[in-house]
C-alpha positions in Angstrom: 13.9 1.9 10.8 17.0 1.2 12.4 20.3 1.9 10.2 23.1 -0.2 8.9 25.1 0.0 12.5 22.0 -2.6 14.0 23.3 -5.9 15.4 22.1 -8.6 12.1 19.7 -10.9 12.2 18.2 -13.1 9.8 15.8 -11.5 7.2 12.0 -12.1 8.0 11.4 -12.0 4.4 14.4 -13.4 2.5 16.1 -15.4 5.4 19.3 -13.8 4.5 21.5 -14.4 7.8 22.9 -10.7 7.5 20.2 -8.4 7.5 21.1 -4.5 7.5 18.3 -3.1 8.9 15.6 -3.2 11.8 11.7 -2.5 11.5 9.6 -2.5 14.6 11.9 -4.7 16.1 12.0 -7.3 13.1 15.3 -7.7 11.4 14.6 -6.7 7.3 17.0 -6.2 4.2 15.1 -3.6 2.7 16.1 -3.2 -1.2 18.2 -6.7 -0.9 15.4 -9.0 -1.9 14.9 -6.7 -4.7 17.8 -7.2 -5.8 17.9 -11.0 -5.6 14.9 -11.7 -7.5 15.5 -9.1 -10.3 19.2 -9.9 -11.1 19.9 -11.7 -14.5 23.4 -13.0 -14.1 25.3 -14.2 -11.6 28.1 -11.5 -12.4 27.6 -8.3 -10.7 25.7 -5.7 -12.7 24.0 -2.6 -12.3 21.1 -2.0 -10.3 18.6 0.2 -12.7 15.6 1.0 -10.8 12.7 3.3 -12.0 10.8 4.8 -9.5 7.7 6.7 -9.4 7.5 10.4 -7.8 4.4 11.9 -6.8 5.7 14.9 -4.4 3.7 13.4 -1.5 5.2 11.9 1.9 5.7 8.0 1.2 7.1 8.7 -2.6 10.0 11.7 -1.0 11.0 8.7 1.5 11.4 6.1 -1.4 13.3 8.8 -3.0 15.9 9.3 0.0 16.1 5.6 0.5 17.4 5.3 -3.1 19.8 8.4 -3.1 21.0 6.5 0.3 21.6 3.4 -1.4 23.0 5.0 -4.2 25.4 6.9 -2.1 26.5 3.6 -0.5 27.3 2.0 -3.4 29.3 4.4 -4.6 31.3 4.5 -1.5 32.1 1.0 -1.3 35.3 -0.3 -3.4 33.8 -2.9 -6.2 30.3 -2.6 -5.4 28.3 -2.9 -8.8 26.7 0.6 -9.6 23.2 1.6 -7.8 21.5 3.8 -10.9 17.8 4.7 -9.8 15.8 7.0 -12.1 13.0 8.9 -10.5 10.1 10.2 -12.5 7.4 12.4 -12.0 4.1 12.3 -14.0 3.3 15.9 -14.5 -0.7 15.8 -14.4 -1.2 19.7 -15.4 -3.0 19.5 -18.2 -3.5 23.6 -18.4 -0.2 23.4 -20.1 1.1 21.9 -23.1 4.1 19.2 -22.9 6.8 21.2 -24.1 6.1 24.1 -21.6 9.1 25.3 -19.5 9.4 26.2 -15.8 6.1 24.6 -14.9 5.3 24.5 -11.1 6.5 20.3 -11.2 9.5 21.1 -12.8 10.5 23.7 -10.4 9.6 21.3 -7.6 11.6 18.7 -9.1 14.6 20.7 -9.1 14.6 21.4 -5.7 14.6 17.2 -5.5 17.7 17.3 -7.7 19.3 19.6 -5.3 18.7 17.6 -2.1 19.2 14.1 -3.6 22.1 14.5 -6.0 22.9 10.8 -6.1 19.4 10.1 -8.0 18.3 11.3 -11.7 15.1 12.8 -12.0 12.8 13.4 -15.0 9.5 14.9 -15.5 7.1 13.5 -17.9 4.2 15.3 -19.2 0.3 13.0 -18.9 -0.1 13.8 -22.4 2.7 11.1 -23.7 0.4 8.4 -22.8 -1.4 8.9 -25.8 2.1 7.3 -27.5 1.9 4.6 -26.0 1.3 1.0 -27.2 0.6 -0.9 -23.7 -3.5 0.6 -23.8 -5.5 -0.1 -26.5 -7.0 3.0 -27.4 -9.2 2.0 -30.3 -11.5 1.2 -27.0 -11.2 4.3 -25.4 -13.1 7.5 -26.0 -10.1 9.4 -26.8 -9.7 8.1 -29.9 -12.6 9.9 -31.3 -11.4 12.8 -30.1 -9.7 14.1 -32.9 -8.4 17.9 -33.2 -6.4 19.7 -31.2 -3.1 18.6 -29.7 -2.4 15.6 -27.2 -3.0 18.0 -23.9 -6.4 18.9 -25.5 -7.5 15.8 -26.6 -6.6 14.4 -23.1 -8.8 17.0 -21.8 -11.7 16.5 -23.5 -11.3 12.3 -22.4 -11.3 13.3 -18.8 -14.1 15.8 -19.5 -16.5 13.1 -21.0 -15.5 10.6 -18.0 -19.1 10.2 -15.8 -17.6 10.8 -12.3 -14.8 12.2 -10.1 -14.0 8.2 -9.3 -13.6 7.5 -13.0 -11.3 10.3 -13.7 -9.2 9.6 -10.6 -9.5 5.7 -11.7 -8.1 6.5 -15.0 -5.7 8.8 -14.2 -4.1 6.3 -11.9 -4.0 3.7 -14.6 -2.4 6.1 -16.7 0.4 6.9 -14.9 1.1 3.5 -14.0 1.2 3.3 -17.9 3.8 5.6 -18.6 6.2 4.7 -15.5 6.1 1.2 -16.9 6.8 2.4 -20.2 9.9 4.2 -19.4 11.1 1.6 -17.1 10.7 -1.4 -20.0 12.2 1.2 -23.2 14.9 2.1 -21.2 16.0 -1.7 -20.2 15.5 -0.9 -16.0 16.0 -3.5 -14.0 12.4 -2.8 -12.3 9.4 -0.4 -11.6 9.0 0.7 -7.8 6.2 2.5 -6.3 6.2 4.2 -3.1 3.3 2.9 -1.9 2.8 2.4 2.3 1.0 -0.2 3.7 -1.9 2.4 4.6 -1.7 3.0 0.8 -2.2 -0.4 -0.3 -4.9 -1.3 1.7 -6.5 1.8 0.5 -5.6 0.6 -3.0 -7.2 -2.7 -2.2 -10.7 -2.0 -1.7 -10.5 0.9 -4.3 -10.0 -1.9 -6.5 -13.0 -4.0 -5.0 -15.4 -1.1 -5.0 -14.1 -0.1 -8.6 -15.1 -3.7 -9.9 -11.6 -4.8 -10.1 -11.2 -7.6 -7.2 -10.0 -9.9 -9.5 -6.8 -7.3 -10.1 -6.1 -7.0 -6.3 -2.9 -9.5 -6.6 -1.6 -8.0 -9.4 -2.0 -4.4 -8.1 -0.4 -4.7 -4.9 1.7 -7.6 -4.6 5.6 -7.6 -5.8 6.8 -9.4 -9.0 6.6 -9.4 -12.9 3.7 -8.0 -13.9 2.3 -9.1 -17.7 2.4 -6.3 -19.9 0.6 -6.2 -23.6 1.3 -3.8 -26.5 -1.5 -3.5 -29.6 -1.4 -2.1 -32.8 -1.6 2.0 -32.8 -4.5 2.1 -35.0 -7.1 -0.3 -36.5 -4.9 -0.2 -39.8 -2.3 -1.6 -38.4 -4.1 -4.4 -36.7 -5.7 -4.9 -40.1 -2.2 -5.4 -41.8 -1.5 -8.5 -39.7 0.5 -7.7 -36.7 0.7 -8.9 -33.7 -2.6 -7.5 -31.4 -1.4 -8.7 -28.2 2.7 -9.0 -27.5 3.2 -9.8 -23.8 6.0 -9.6 -21.7 7.3 -9.3 -17.7 8.1 -6.9 -15.9 8.8 -6.6 -12.3 7.2 -3.9 -10.2 7.9 -4.0 -6.3 6.6 -2.0 -3.3 9.7 -1.5 -1.1 7.8 0.4 1.5 4.9 -2.1 1.5 5.7 -2.9 5.5 5.7 0.8 6.9 2.4 2.5 7.8 1.9 6.3 6.7 2.1 7.1 10.1 5.3 5.9 10.6 6.6 7.3 7.2 5.0 11.2 8.8 6.9 10.5 12.0 10.0 9.8 10.5 9.4 13.1 8.5 9.0 15.1 11.7 12.4 13.9 12.2 13.7 15.5 9.1 12.8 19.1 8.1 15.1 19.0 5.4 13.2 16.3 3.5 9.8 17.2 4.9 10.4 21.0 3.5 10.3 19.5 -0.3 6.5 18.0 0.6 3.7 20.5 -1.1 1.8 21.6 1.3 -0.7 20.3 -0.5 -0.4 17.1 0.2 -1.2 17.4 4.2 -3.9 16.0 5.8 -7.4 17.6 5.4 -9.7 18.3 8.0 -12.9 18.3 5.0 -15.2 15.6 6.3 -17.8 15.6 3.3 -17.4 12.9 0.7 -19.4 15.1 -1.8 -17.3 15.5 -5.1 -14.5 12.8 -4.0 -13.2 9.6 -5.5 -13.4 6.1 -4.1 -9.9 6.3 -3.8 -10.0 9.8 -1.9 -12.6 8.0 0.3 -10.5 4.9 0.9 -7.5 6.8 1.8 -9.2 8.9 4.3 -10.6 6.0 6.1 -7.4 4.2 6.4 -5.4 7.2 7.5 -8.1 7.3 10.5 -7.8 3.7 11.6 -4.1 3.3 11.0 -3.3 4.5 14.8 -6.1 2.4 16.9 -6.0 -0.1 14.4 -3.0 -0.6 12.6 -3.3 -4.5 12.6 -6.3 -4.3 10.6 -4.8 -1.8 8.3 -2.0 -4.1 7.6 -3.5 -7.5 7.9 -5.5 -6.1 4.4 -2.6 -6.3 2.8 -0.8 -9.6 3.8 -4.4 -11.2 3.4 -4.7 -9.8 -0.2 -1.2 -10.7 -0.6 -2.0 -14.4 -0.5 -4.3 -14.3 -3.1 -3.3 -16.2 -6.5 -2.2 -14.3 -9.7 -5.1 -16.0 -11.5 -4.1 -16.1 -15.5 -6.4 -16.2 -18.2 -5.5 -15.7 -21.9 -7.2 -12.3 -22.2 -6.0 -9.0 -20.7 -8.1 -6.3 -20.5 -6.5 -3.3 -22.7 -6.9 -0.7 -20.2 -6.2 -1.4 -17.1 -3.3 -4.2 -18.1 -5.4 -6.8 -15.7 -6.1 -10.5 -16.9 -10.1 -10.9 -17.5 -12.1 -12.4 -15.0 -13.8 -13.7 -18.2 -16.8 -15.6 -15.7 -16.9 -12.9 -13.3 -17.0 -9.5 -15.5 -20.0 -11.5 -17.2 -21.5 -12.3 -14.0 -21.4 -8.8 -12.8 -22.5 -7.3 -15.8 -25.4 -9.7 -16.1 -26.8 -9.1 -12.7 -26.6 -5.4 -12.8 -28.2 -5.5 -16.4 -25.4 -3.5 -17.7 -24.9 -5.4 -21.1 -27.4 -7.1 -23.3 -26.0 -10.4 -24.3 -27.6 -10.1 -27.9 -26.1 -6.5 -28.0 -23.0 -7.5 -26.5 -22.2 -10.0 -29.0 -22.5 -7.8 -31.8 -19.9 -5.2 -30.0 -16.5 -5.9 -31.3 -15.1 -4.2 -28.1 -16.8 -6.7 -25.9 -14.2 -8.8 -23.8 -11.7 -6.2 -24.6 -12.3 -4.3 -20.9 -12.5 -5.4 -17.7 -15.9 -5.1 -15.9 -13.7 -2.1 -13.6 -12.4 -0.1 -16.6 -16.0 -0.7 -18.6 -17.5 1.1 -15.6 -15.1 3.8 -14.8 -15.5 4.8 -19.0 -19.3 4.1 -19.0 -20.6 4.9 -15.6 
């Protein structure tokens, strides 16, 4: 991607006549669209974004972009403040949430040194149990009483039926935690570092997991509906609203960039590449045994994006044209609108649910087909 010195042309995406960047000979504004679509006032206002950091190549490059943007705005007289907060969700359940000097915290300290214009935080995965954006009464973890939150979460993951189920729930929990931080602290938007390749992988993973209806909500830029629920059945019985909805923007700034392009860029920037842990390097393992659907899809797309980059790109662009259909109910785990007809059709065809039995189940209709499969196998 060429820098600001590139001769400006209209941005292909937002039609801005003075696009400062160039991507594959196409003019682009990078974060300008994000700023325009999340602005709430005609007056200059702080640009406050939360971004997720997995320590992988793409989220690391997104962190560098945010650092450069913050540096640029700080040097411009009269420019509105640019305030990025980058959060790593520590998924290591071998230590308690309040542990100090963990591997994730040590690595995050290196990121702080390398990107001084970005704020960083490390949030432990067990904090997800305190969120109201998941209806915990519908999940097995609600019954896992005893012990601290980390131990309860360990038992929950151990109870799941497969590697795919664990990977699916983990991704959803991370998404909920990042959304919660962004909303609770009144940030403008949540940013994910998914490349074109990662979004293509997510698209087919969601379909394979039984959430094809959710694809436009999971991979497209724009407002996402977030529901909140009572923390317990007792609160629901006291008349508290059990489904409060708000809209919050989610964006994928690297959605037009292939992972191979990210890796090529990193090979020319050793100071950034050295931050990425070695376990994020491509593996030569061929067997799919004990791999989740997400891992299988990721390997597939990383393998074909070189000779068939157009196919990878078309998966994302075609999925991006799908309508975000809205229903009156939302899944209480993944947060996507429920495909009321599709879910019942899938369950009926596969024989997963006895209609008579389902009608007596108070949780029927609270989870989408994909989440039911993740929790129950």
